[in-house]
N, C-alpha and C positions, 0 to 999 in steps of 0.2 A: 504494500500500500504506500502510495506517495505521501510525502510529508504534508503537502497542501490539502490532502484529504484526511490525513491522520489527526492533525491538530484540531479542526472543528469537530471531528467525531469524538475525540477525547473530552473536549469541553462540553459537548452535548451529553455524554455519559455522566459527567459530574453534575450537570444541571438536572438530569433525571434523578440522581441521588438526593439532591435537595428537595425536588418535587415529591419524591416518595416519602421523605421525612415529614413533609408538611401535609400530604394528602391522604396517606394510607396508614393503617395500623397493622403492618405486616412484618413478621419476624421481629427484628430489633427496632424497627422504625416506630416512632411514638405516635405518629398521626397528628402532630401539632405544628401549626404554622409558627407559633411562638418559638418552639424549639428550632425549627428549620431556619427562621430568620436570625435567631441568636447565633447559631453556628455560622451562618452566612456572613454576618457582620464581622465576626472575628476572623473569618477566612479572608475577607477583603483586606483587613488590616495586615494579616499575616502575609498575604500576597504582595502588599506594598513593601513590607520588610524584606521579603525574598527578592523583590525587584532591586532594592538598594544593595543587597549583598551580591546580586548578579552583576551589578555595575562594577563592583570592585573585583570580584573573582572572575566572572565571565568575560569582562572586557580587558582587565589588566593583570589578572593572576595574583591579586593581593589577598593573602590569607588572613582575614580579620576575624578573630574569635572574641572580640570585645563588643559585639553587637548590643549586648545587654546594657552597657554603659550609655550608649547613644540613645537607646530607646528610653532609658530612665531620664536622661536630660530632656527629652521631649515631654515626658510626663511632668517634670519640674516646671517647664515653661508654661504648661497649662495652669498650674497653681499661681505662678508669678503674674500672669496676665489676666486670668478670668476671675480670680478671687478678689474680694474687696480689701482695702488696707485695714489692718487691725487698729482700732481707735487708740491713739496715744503711743503706738509702738515707735513711730519715727521720732517723735519728740523725746521719748524716754531713752532710746539707745540706738535708733536706726542710723542716725548720722555718725555716731561714734563707730558703728560697724563699718560703714563706708570709709570713714577716715582711716580706720585700722587696716582695711584691705588695701587702700592706696599706699599707706606706709609700708606694708609688706612688699608691694610691687616696687616701690621706690628703693627699698633696701636691696632687692635683687638686682635692679638696674644699676644702682651705685656700685655694687660689688663687681658687676660685669665691666663697668667703666674703669674701675681701678685695675682690673686684670688686663684691660686693653691698653691703658695709657701709661702704666708704670713699668719700668724695666724689671726683668726677672731678678729675684733675689729675696732676701729675708725681709726687707722693708715692704715689698709688695704683699708678701704673705701676712705680715703683721697688720698692715692697713686693711686688707681684705677681711681678716678675722675680726678686727675691731668694728668695721662697718656692719658685718653680719651679726655680731653679738649685740651691739648697741641697737641696731634696727630690729632685731628679734624681740628684745625685751620691751622696746617702745611699742612695737606692733601689738604684742600680747597685752600690755597694760591698757592700751586704747581699745582694742578689739574685745577683750574679755569683759570689760566693764559694760560695753554696749550689749553684748550677748546676754549677760545676766539680767540687765534691765528689761530687754525685750521678752525673754523667756519667762519673766516673772509676771507678765500681764495675762491674767486669766488663763493659766496654763492648762486647765481642764478643757477649755474650748478653743483657745487660740495659742498664745505663747509664741507667735512668730510674726514677721513683718506684714504678711499678707500680700496682696497683689495690686493690680492697677484698675480693677473694675470700678467705674464711677458710680455705681448704684448704691454704694454704702452697705453696711452690714444688714440693713433691713430690706433693701430692694435690689440686691445685686443679681438675683436670679432672673430678674426681668431683662437684664442685659445679656441675653444668651449669645449674641453675636461676638462677645468677647472670647468665647470658647473657640470659635472659628479663627479669630485673629491670633489665638495662641498657637495654632498649627504651624504657620510659617515661622513664627518665633521659635518654636521647638526645633524646626529644621535649621534655623540660623544658629541656635545655641549648640546643637550637635555639630554643625559645620565648624564653628569656632573651636570646639574641643578637638575635632578631627585635624584642624590645622596645627594645633599645638602638638598633638600626637604624631602627626605626619612629619613635622619638622624634626622631631627627635628620633622617630622609630623607622621611617621608611627607608633609611639607608641600610637597615639590617637585612640579613638573609631571611627567607620566607618563614622558617621555623622559629627564628628569634623574633620576627615580627608578630607571629601568633602569640608567643609568650608575653611580649610587651603589651599588645592590645588587651589580652585577657587580664593582665595585672592592672592596667589603667582602668578597665571597666570595674574591677573590684574596688579600686580607689574611689571612683565616682560614686559607687553604691554605698561605700562606707561613709562618705561625706553626707550623702542624703539621709542616711540612717542616724547620724550622730549630731548633725548641725540643726538642732531644733528651730533655731531662729529663722532658718531658710524656708522649711516646709514641714515643720512639726516632727521631723524624724520618724521614728517607728510609731508615734502616736497617730499618724496618718492625717490627711486632710480630706474631709468628706463634704458632700453637698456641693460639688462643683456645678456651676450653671450649665445648662444644656442649650444647644442651638436648635433643638426641636421641642415640641410641646411636652408638657408633663401629663402623665396619665390622669392624675386627679383633676386637672383642668379640663381635659377632654370629657371626663365622666360627669363633670358639673355643667357642661355645655348642653343645653336643651336641644340645639340643632344636631349636635353629634350623636346624642342619645337617640333622637328620632331616626337619623340615618342608619345607625347600627340596628335599630329595631326593624327598619324596612329591609335590611340585608338578612335579617334573621339571626343576628349575632349578638351575644351578650355584650353590653357596653364595656365591661371590664376587659374582656378578651379583645374587643375591637380596639380599645385604647392602647393596649400593649402592642398589638400588631401594628397599629398606625405609627407608634413611636419607633419601633424597630425598623419598619419599612422606611421611615424618614431618614433614619441613620444610614440604612443601606443605600439609599439614593445618593446621599452626600458622599459616602465612602466610594461608591461606584464612580461618581464623577471625578473624584481625586485620582482613583486608580486609572481611569481611562486617559486623563490628561498626562499622568506620568508615563503610561505605556506608550502613548503617541510620541511624547518627547524622547523617550528612550529609543524608540525605533528610528526616529529621525537622526538621533545622535549616532546610532549604530551604523546607519547607512551613509553617514557623512564622511568626508576625508578624515575628520578627527577620530571617528569610530574605527576606520580602517587603520589609522596610525596606532590607536590603542591596542588593537589586536596584533599588529605587527610587533609592538613592544612586548606584549604578553608571550608571543611565540618565540621571539629571539631578541632579547634585550641588547646583546652585543651587536648584532647586525643593525638594529634600529639606531643605536647610538653611533655606529659608524656612518650612518646616513645623515647624521647631524641632528637627531632628535634628542631633546632634553628629557631623558627617561625619568629622572627624579622629579622634575617639575610636573610631568604628566601623571606620574603616580600620585603625587600630592593632589592634583586636580580631581582625579577619579575617586580617591579616598575621601575627599571632602564631599563630593557629590553623593556617593553612596551612603555616607554617614548622615548627611542631611535628610535623605529619604527615610532612613531608619528613625531619625529624630522626629520627623513629621508623623510617621506611623505611631511612634510612642505617644505623641500628643493626642492623636486621634483615639488611641486606645484608652488613655486616661479620661478623655471626655466621655467616651462610651461607658466606662465603669462608673463615672461620677465621683471618683475618689483617687487619691494618690496613696499607694501603699508600698513604700520602698521594700518592705520585707518579702513581697511576692516576686520581686525581680530575681530570677535565678538563671544560671547558664543553660540548664536543661531546656527551659521554655524559650528563652530569648536569644540563644546562640545555637545550641545543638539542633533544636527542632527547625530553625530557619535554614540551617545548612542542609538538613535532610530535604527540605522543600526544594532548595536550589538543585541539589544533586539528583533527586528523583525527577523533578520537572525537566531538567536539562540546562546545565550551566552554559552561559554564552547565548542563550535564547531567551528573550524577554517573555515571550508567550509561555515558554516552558517553566520559567520561574513562577509566573502567575498561576499556571495550572498546578504546579507542585504545592503552592500555598493553599489552594482549594482542596486538593486531594488529601494532603497530609493532615490538615486541620480537621477535615471531616472525619477521617478515620481516627485521629487522636481523640476526638470526643466519642465516637461511636464504638471504639474498641472496648470500652468498659461494659456497656450492655451486651455486646457480642460475647465478651469473656464470661459474663455471668450466665448467659444463655448456654454457652458451650459447656461450662463446668456443670450446670444443672442437668444438661443432657447426658454428659458422661457419667455422672454420679447417680442418675435416676434409678438404676438397678441396685445400688448399694444400700445396705441396711442403715437406718437412721442411728446416729451416734457413732458410726464408724470413724476411726481416726484418719484413715485415708480419705474418706469422703469429705471430712471437715478440712483436711489439709488442701485438697483440690479446690474446694469452694473458696477458701481463704486465698489461694493462689490467683484467683481471678483478678485481684487488685493489681497484680504485676503484669497482666497481659498487655498493658499499654506499651511499656518499654520493649517487651518481647516482640510485639507486633510491629513496632516501628523498625526494629532491627531486621525482622523478616522481610518487610517491604523493601527496605534499603538493599538487602542482599539479593533479593529477587530482581530488582531493577538493575543493579550492577551486573548481575549474571546474564540477563537476557537482553538488556538495553543499556550497555555501559555508559552511553552518552546521555541517558535520561529518556523520559517518555517523548519529549519533543526536542531532539538534539539540535545543536547549532548547525546551520547550513554550512 
């Protein structure tokens, strides 16, 4: 079968899976549109993450295993933009925090200038150490005082600076557009972090680059968990505003209730479906725009140059291409897409929970999506996002059904039966490994390989 026929056929099969989940109560399918749309929305976000990783790996061969950190930065941007400022936080210590951060940056810059402008020797070492020590203690004195003051403001509910939502603490949810404004800010925040990471780590060999990006992602997550003044740390930020209606508002609307009754649908069910469908339309629009831009970039002279660098860096450099600069470009672009997806996911969840960011979900699983879908092919990455996320969710009921079937003939109370039933919880990781092995065995370049 030609690839031009294979790609739409695979997407049609995936669409049928979501339709079966929504329309029928067959085998492990729940027969719930709420369930189907919930899986679809996260699949759309996962596909965007996979698209970002495909830009880095499929276009340039950059092995980034720090995806989790860039996704978390996107989530942080949602809080910083869409939440209201905490009353009194800036006057109590916010400006001291900013001053402390500026002092820290100034200390690093001063130490660099000393290293550049003074001749080598003991004097340069002494002056550098003096600048660093004096700057560190000054920074900590200013910064720590501001942090303590901010975190002391109603710590049970706030205890952080808040965001830029103009609605205030009472009316910020009415400004749902701020959540959408946070999405490009999440991309910019991730891009800025990627620039810093790229300037320091892109000169490393691929395996060392992977270690460096993983370590930096853990640092980002540690900062989010421990700096309560920024986004409440592990106490979480809840109640983020939405760019779509709230279910309770729809249920209180007489017009909506009448329309739901004319459709023969319960207003509660109709409201949840409407909200999820609204999210799905927004996410689909973002995915389509990114996919079109990615395809245009892939087919452009820039895209051909990136693939030439990926296939043979030495030859590309011999032809006059600045390999390091191009690697930095693609690393920033891919990380920005992951940051955008992270901001969208936090908006969908309605809360920022740093404790839920883990490499299994936000690094390993995204890589499985890219590999299974087909690295180097944008449509393959998107397809992998849909397929892997669907089965990631559905493997649990499949596992429960399988173990119940296998143990149906065993006596109740049997140790083996209980052990097999308890093992159903581990079917998710086992199944992902099986899917990955099967694809690598029978379609090594992915379901939709690069042309």
